[in-house]
C-alpha positions as CSV (number, residue, x, y, z in Angstrom):
1,X,0.0,0.0,0.0
2,X,2.8,2.4,0.9
3,X,4.7,1.7,-2.3
4,X,1.6,1.9,-4.4
5,X,0.8,5.4,-3.0
6,X,4.4,6.5,-3.7
7,X,4.2,5.3,-7.3
8,X,0.9,7.1,-7.8
9,X,2.4,10.3,-6.3
10,X,5.3,10.0,-8.8
11,X,2.9,9.5,-11.7
12,X,1.0,12.6,-10.6
13,X,4.2,14.6,-10.7
14,X,4.8,13.4,-14.3
15,X,1.3,14.0,-15.4
16,X,0.6,17.4,-13.8
17,X,4.0,19.2,-14.3
18,X,4.8,20.0,-18.0
19,X,8.4,20.5,-17.0
20,X,8.7,16.8,-16.1
21,X,9.2,15.1,-19.5
22,X,10.8,11.8,-20.4
23,X,13.6,10.0,-18.6
24,X,15.5,13.0,-17.3
25,X,12.2,14.5,-16.2
26,X,11.6,11.4,-14.1
27,X,15.1,11.7,-12.7
28,X,14.4,15.3,-11.7
29,X,11.2,14.4,-10.0
30,X,12.9,11.7,-7.9
31,X,15.9,13.8,-6.9
32,X,14.8,17.5,-7.0
33,X,11.1,17.8,-6.5
34,X,10.4,19.1,-2.9
35,X,6.7,18.2,-3.1
36,X,7.5,14.6,-4.0
37,X,10.1,14.4,-1.2
38,X,7.5,15.9,1.3
39,X,4.8,13.3,0.5
40,X,7.2,10.4,0.8
41,X,8.3,11.6,4.2
42,X,4.7,12.3,5.2
43,X,3.6,8.8,4.2
44,X,6.3,7.3,6.4
45,X,5.4,9.6,9.3
46,X,1.7,9.0,8.9
47,X,2.3,5.2,9.0
48,X,4.3,5.4,12.2
49,X,1.7,7.8,13.7
50,X,-1.6,6.3,12.6
51,X,-0.8,2.6,12.3
52,X,2.0,1.9,14.8
53,X,1.0,4.8,17.2
54,X,4.7,5.6,17.8
55,X,5.1,9.0,19.7
56,X,7.6,11.8,18.9
57,X,9.3,10.1,15.9
58,X,6.6,11.0,13.3
59,X,6.6,14.6,14.4
60,X,10.4,14.6,14.2
61,X,10.1,13.3,10.6
62,X,7.6,16.0,9.7
63,X,9.8,18.7,11.1
64,X,12.8,17.3,9.1
65,X,10.6,17.4,6.0
66,X,9.7,21.0,6.7
67,X,13.3,21.9,7.1
68,X,14.2,20.0,3.9
69,X,11.3,21.1,1.6
70,X,9.6,24.1,3.2
71,X,6.4,22.1,3.3
72,X,4.8,21.3,6.6
73,X,2.4,18.3,6.8
74,X,1.3,17.0,10.2
75,X,1.7,13.2,10.5
76,X,-2.0,12.9,11.3
77,X,-3.2,14.3,8.0
78,X,-4.8,11.7,5.7
79,X,-3.8,12.0,2.1
80,X,-5.1,9.9,-0.8
81,X,-3.1,8.6,-3.8
82,X,-1.9,10.7,-6.7
83,X,-1.1,13.7,-4.6
84,X,1.0,16.5,-6.2
85,X,2.4,19.7,-4.6
86,X,3.8,22.0,-7.3
87,X,6.9,23.9,-6.0
88,X,5.4,23.8,-2.5
89,X,7.3,26.4,-0.4
90,X,5.1,27.5,2.4
91,X,2.4,24.8,2.1
92,X,0.9,23.9,5.5
93,X,-1.5,20.9,6.0
94,X,-3.0,20.5,9.5
95,X,-3.4,17.4,11.7
96,X,-7.0,16.5,10.9
97,X,-7.0,17.3,7.2
98,X,-8.4,14.7,4.9
99,X,-7.4,14.8,1.2
100,X,-8.9,12.6,-1.5
101,X,-7.2,11.1,-4.6
102,X,-5.6,13.0,-7.4
103,X,-5.4,16.4,-5.7
104,X,-3.0,19.3,-6.5
105,X,-1.8,22.1,-4.2
106,X,0.4,25.0,-5.2
107,X,2.9,27.0,-3.2
108,X,1.7,28.9,-0.1
109,X,-1.5,26.9,0.4
110,X,-2.8,26.5,3.9
111,X,-5.2,23.8,4.9
112,X,-5.6,24.9,8.5
113,X,-7.8,25.5,11.5
114,X,-9.6,28.6,12.7
115,X,-8.8,28.6,16.4
116,X,-8.5,26.2,19.4
117,X,-11.2,23.7,18.3
118,X,-10.9,20.1,19.3
119,X,-11.6,17.0,17.2
120,X,-11.9,17.5,13.5
121,X,-10.8,21.1,12.9
122,X,-9.2,21.1,9.5
123,X,-10.6,20.8,5.9
124,X,-11.7,17.7,4.0
125,X,-11.0,17.7,0.3
126,X,-12.7,15.4,-2.2
127,X,-11.1,13.9,-5.3
128,X,-9.6,15.9,-8.1
129,X,-9.4,19.1,-6.1
130,X,-7.0,21.9,-7.1
131,X,-6.0,24.6,-4.6
132,X,-4.1,27.5,-6.3
133,X,-1.1,29.5,-5.0
134,X,-1.6,31.3,-1.7
135,X,-5.1,30.1,-1.1
136,X,-6.3,29.4,2.5
137,X,-8.9,26.8,3.3
138,X,-9.7,27.0,7.0
139,X,-11.8,25.1,9.5
140,X,-13.7,21.8,9.5
141,X,-15.3,22.3,6.0
142,X,-15.6,20.1,3.0
143,X,-14.6,20.7,-0.6
144,X,-16.4,18.3,-2.9
145,X,-15.0,16.5,-5.9
146,X,-13.6,18.5,-8.8
147,X,-13.4,21.7,-6.9
148,X,-11.0,24.5,-8.0
149,X,-9.9,27.2,-5.6
150,X,-8.4,30.4,-7.2
151,X,-5.1,31.9,-6.1
152,X,-5.2,33.9,-2.8
153,X,-8.8,32.9,-2.1
154,X,-9.9,32.4,1.5
155,X,-12.4,29.6,1.9
156,X,-14.4,29.3,5.1
157,X,-17.5,27.4,4.1
158,X,-18.3,24.1,2.4
159,X,-18.1,24.0,-1.4
160,X,-20.2,21.5,-3.4
161,X,-18.7,19.3,-6.0
162,X,-17.9,20.7,-9.5
163,X,-17.5,24.3,-8.4
164,X,-14.9,27.0,-8.7
165,X,-14.3,29.4,-5.9
166,X,-12.4,32.8,-5.9
167,X,-12.1,35.8,-3.7
168,X,-11.9,36.9,0.0
169,X,-14.0,35.4,1.4
170,X,-14.4,32.8,-1.2
171,X,-17.4,32.9,-3.6
172,X,-18.6,30.2,-5.9
173,X,-18.3,31.5,-9.5
174,X,-18.7,28.3,-11.5
175,X,-21.2,25.6,-10.6
176,X,-22.1,22.2,-11.9
177,X,-23.1,22.3,-15.5
178,X,-20.0,24.1,-16.7
179,X,-16.7,22.5,-17.5
180,X,-14.5,22.4,-14.4
181,X,-12.1,19.6,-14.9
182,X,-10.8,17.8,-17.9
183,X,-11.8,14.1,-18.5
184,X,-8.9,12.8,-16.6
185,X,-7.1,14.4,-13.6
186,X,-7.2,17.9,-12.3
187,X,-7.8,21.0,-14.4
188,X,-4.6,23.0,-13.7
189,X,-5.8,26.3,-15.3
190,X,-5.9,28.6,-12.3
191,X,-5.4,31.8,-14.3
192,X,-8.5,32.1,-16.4
193,X,-11.0,32.4,-13.6
194,X,-14.0,34.9,-13.2
195,X,-13.4,37.9,-11.0
196,X,-16.6,38.6,-9.0
197,X,-15.4,41.9,-7.6
198,X,-14.6,43.3,-11.1
199,X,-18.0,42.0,-12.4
200,X,-19.8,43.9,-9.6
201,X,-17.8,47.1,-10.3
202,X,-18.7,46.8,-14.0
203,X,-22.4,46.5,-13.1
204,X,-22.2,49.6,-10.9
205,X,-20.4,51.6,-13.7
206,X,-23.1,50.5,-16.2
207,X,-25.8,51.5,-13.7
208,X,-24.2,54.9,-13.1
209,X,-23.9,55.5,-16.9
210,X,-27.6,54.6,-17.3
211,X,-28.5,57.1,-14.6
212,X,-26.3,59.8,-16.2
213,X,-28.0,59.3,-19.5
214,X,-31.5,59.6,-17.9
215,X,-30.5,62.8,-16.2
216,X,-29.2,64.3,-19.5
217,X,-32.4,63.2,-21.3
218,X,-34.7,64.9,-18.8
219,X,-32.4,67.9,-18.0
220,X,-30.5,68.7,-21.2
221,X,-28.7,71.7,-19.6
222,X,-27.1,69.6,-16.8
223,X,-23.5,68.6,-17.2
């Protein structure tokens, strides 16, 4: 099971990173990809923590991984297969986080808590979820399958499957019925996303222009 998960993580690196091509790309993944190193060390730490209930050592491994990769994953976090962290510096994954299969995180992502809650206090991610650079997903909330979180978004509430979320606080801008992910794997396009704030500003500007035209129509001498 451990080796199968590592193999699936390696395949995820090759499939999701266009820089990893061919034989030498595979060599680079194995020897230079911090995200791949972090997930290997995490799977070891999680096995010792969750299966063997060994104290201290799993946390020591996670701290070593943090020092080595810049990625902090608590040994208690449950992570599915095919997990890919692109670049990864500054990624933080909390103790009670649950992540499904074929998920992708970018640098600066936080899957964290919101205070001193006890029990389940970190997010649950479904399958094929992508969280873009700098996004924060906080608290005991659930992101459904095929969810995409835009860069720098802050998500504090549950998100249904097949949705795209952007903004602070996060707002759903694409729902089921529109294309969210490609047929296989995660849709890695985290640039071409709607901007709800600019859309609202545009509506306000149009409304002001309409009011201005009405004023000119009824009061021709007004400026």
